[in-house]
N, C-alpha and C positions, 0 to 999 in steps of 0.2 A: 403225165406235167400239162400244167395248163397254158394253154396260148396266149403266146402276148399278142393283142392287136398290133397290124403291119403297120398301121400309122406311128403306134409309141416307137415299135423298129426301126424304119425310115426316121424320124426325129430323133433317135437316139445315133442314128447314124451320120447324120447331116451335122448334130453336135460334134462327134467321132473327128469326122470330117475335118471342122472348124478347127478343133483345137489340134489339129498334126496328127493322132494316133492312128487312124486309118486312112489311108490313099482312097481318091476317089475312079473308081473302075467305069465311072460313065454312066451308068445303069440304075436306074429311079428306085426298084425296088431292091437294090442289093442282094441279101440274102435270105429273102422270101421265101425262095423256091426251094433253097436248102430248109428251109425251116420246116416246109410244108412236107416235106417227105419224111414217113413216118423210116423208124429203124426197124430191125428184125424184129419178130414178135410183137408189131401190134403198137409197141412204146416208140413215140418219136424223140429220137436222139435230138438235142441239143449241138448241131455244126458247131465249129469255133470260132469262125465270127456271130455266130446267134447269140454264144456265150458271152461273147466282148458287148454286143447291142445291148442282153441284157442287164453286164454288170455297169456299163453307160449308164442307162436309165435309171436303174436304182443308186448311183453316183449324184446324177440330176434331179432325182428327188429328194435326197437326204436335207435335211433343213442348215440353215446358215446360221454358223456357231454363232453366239452372242460375244459380239468384245467382252475385254476382262475390264472389269472393272478398274477405275485409272487409283493409283496408291495413295495410302491415306496422308494428309498432311504431317508435317514433325512433331505439331505440337501436338499432335491428337495419339502419333505413335509413343512420343512422349508420356503422355497423360495416361498410356492403358498399359505402359511396360515401367512406371514408377515403383516403388516401391510404397505402399500405404503405411500410414500411421497405425501402430496395432489397436485394436482397441482398448486396453489395460491403460495406453496411455491418458485418454480422454481424465477417467476421474483423477490421476494423478498430478496432469495440469489443473482442474479446477480446486485441485488442494495447495497448489503453492503460495497464494496471495494469505493463504491462512497461517501456514507455515510460518513463512517469512513475517509476519505480524506477530505471533508469537516468538518466534527467534528474537526477534528485536528487542519483544519486552523482557524478554530469560535475560538476554547479553546486558541490559538495561544497568549499570550500578544503582545500587537502592539509596533512594533518598535519603540525605543527614538525618539524624534521627531529631527529633525538637526535644531540647531545652532549657531551662528557667533563660538560661544565660541569652540563649539564640532568638528565643522569642522577645525577651525584654531586648534583644538591642534591633528588632523588627517594631515592635512597638513602638522605641526612643524616636526611631528613625520617620516615623511617621507622623507623629503627635508631640514630639518634644523639640526636633534636631532644630525647625523653623526659628524659636525662641532660644534656645540654651546652644545652638549650635552643633556642630557633629562630634567634637570633640569636647563636649560641655562646655566651651571658656564663654559663653554668656556674651554679656555687655563687652566682656575684657576683650573680647574676638572684634565687634562691632553687632553684634546683636540687642537685643532688648531682654533677654531675659539674665538674672543672675547666674551669676559662673559657677560651676560647678566641678570643674575638675582641680587637681592640685590639692584635692582633699577639702575643696570648698562646703560640698554637702556632708563630709562627716564632721565638719564645726558645729553645722543646723540640726542635724539629725546625728547623733554620737553611736544608735545603735538603730537596727532595723526592727521596728516595736511599730502599732498600732499608730503613731503618731504620724510616721512620716506617710503611711501608707494613704492615712485619711486626707492629710495636704495634697496629696494627687489626686484624692480621689474627689475633695469638694473645692478647691482652691481656695482664692484668696476673700471671693466675698464669702464662701461657704463659713469662711473660719471668723471672717470678718474685717473691714477693711479700718486700719489704725489698731489691730490686734495684731500681738506678738507671737508669733507661733517656732516651733523647734526650741532649743534649749537656751530657754531665759540666759544662762550664764554664758553663753558663747563668745570666744573672744571677739573682741571688738563691738559687741553689743549684743541685743535679740535683732532678730527681722523683724521688721513690722508688713502685714500684709498690706499692700495697698501706699506702703512707705513710700518716701521724695527720696529715694536715691535714685531714681533714675530709672528702677527694673519696672517693667511692663508686670499686672497683674497677671497671679498665676491664675488660668483656667483649669474648669472642673471637668474632670475625668470618668467620674463616678457614674456617667450616665454610655458614655460608648466604650469602658472598658470592659471586661470580665473581670471577679477576681481575683482568679490567679494572671493576670493577666498586669491588674495594678501591680503584684507580688513582682511580677518577674521584671518589670521595667524599673521597681524601687531597690531589687538585686543588680541589675546592669551598671544604674546611674551609680551606686556605693561600689561596687567588686571592678567593673572596669572604666567606668572615667573618674568616680573619686580613688580607686588606687587602693580599695579597702582589701585588705589583706588578713586571709581567714584559714583556718587550719582545714584539716579535711574531714573532721567531722563535723564543723559547722558547716563545711558544703551538704556535706548527707543531711544533715537536720533541715536544711533550707529548703534541700531538694522533697523531702519528702513532706516538707509544711506546703510547698508548689503544688505539689499532687495533693494533698489533703484539700486543698483549693478548686483543685480541678483541672488542674498542669496536665499537658499531655494527654490528657485524654481523648482530644479530637482528631490526633495523629495515632492514637493506641502503641507510644511511646512514653518511657520512664521521663523522668526527668534528667541529671547527671549536671554535673559542673561545668 
């Protein structure tokens, strides 16, 4: 066994005395003599006092234990222990706006099909109502155009022929101011283009309306405002004529009375 230097033993003894583990016997070298006496057989034997000193020396030589780190803040613990979003949720969230757009489009009601009558109503409200009024009362309703309602237009143009379409297309100046238009045998006398009956001149719409729009507005004026009664067969023939002139091609829809 390696001998412990006496100064270490003395230092250990003084430390144990200070801690109250060992009583002070007044000696300065304590158990040094006993520690120096060899045991039988030539091997030094450690006395109880020497063993205690050695243990105290080892205890004094121990490194101080580092203090435990402070606990994490509550928000750090919450962030570390919270349930994370699964990776498969990310593409789902990315596709949600697209799905919502498609869903809205699929659930929207389909648009109303464009027919000759609905097309004619739109054209009339934009091009004709300012002079003839929405109900066709014209000058009888305080406007400047001739009345079309109560069958007036049917008296001037008894049938839906090219003369009515041409009148809408070229107007008063195209027909010739002072010239009769429509049925010359009209009850009450033929209407005169630019006549002196307080009716404004008829504008020409051939440059702003297509061929099927001219036809559809003529149908609307006759059938809706003028009150013309036609059979289903005649309505089907007029729908076919409207489609033949190009009606319904813009929307992909057919005619329909």
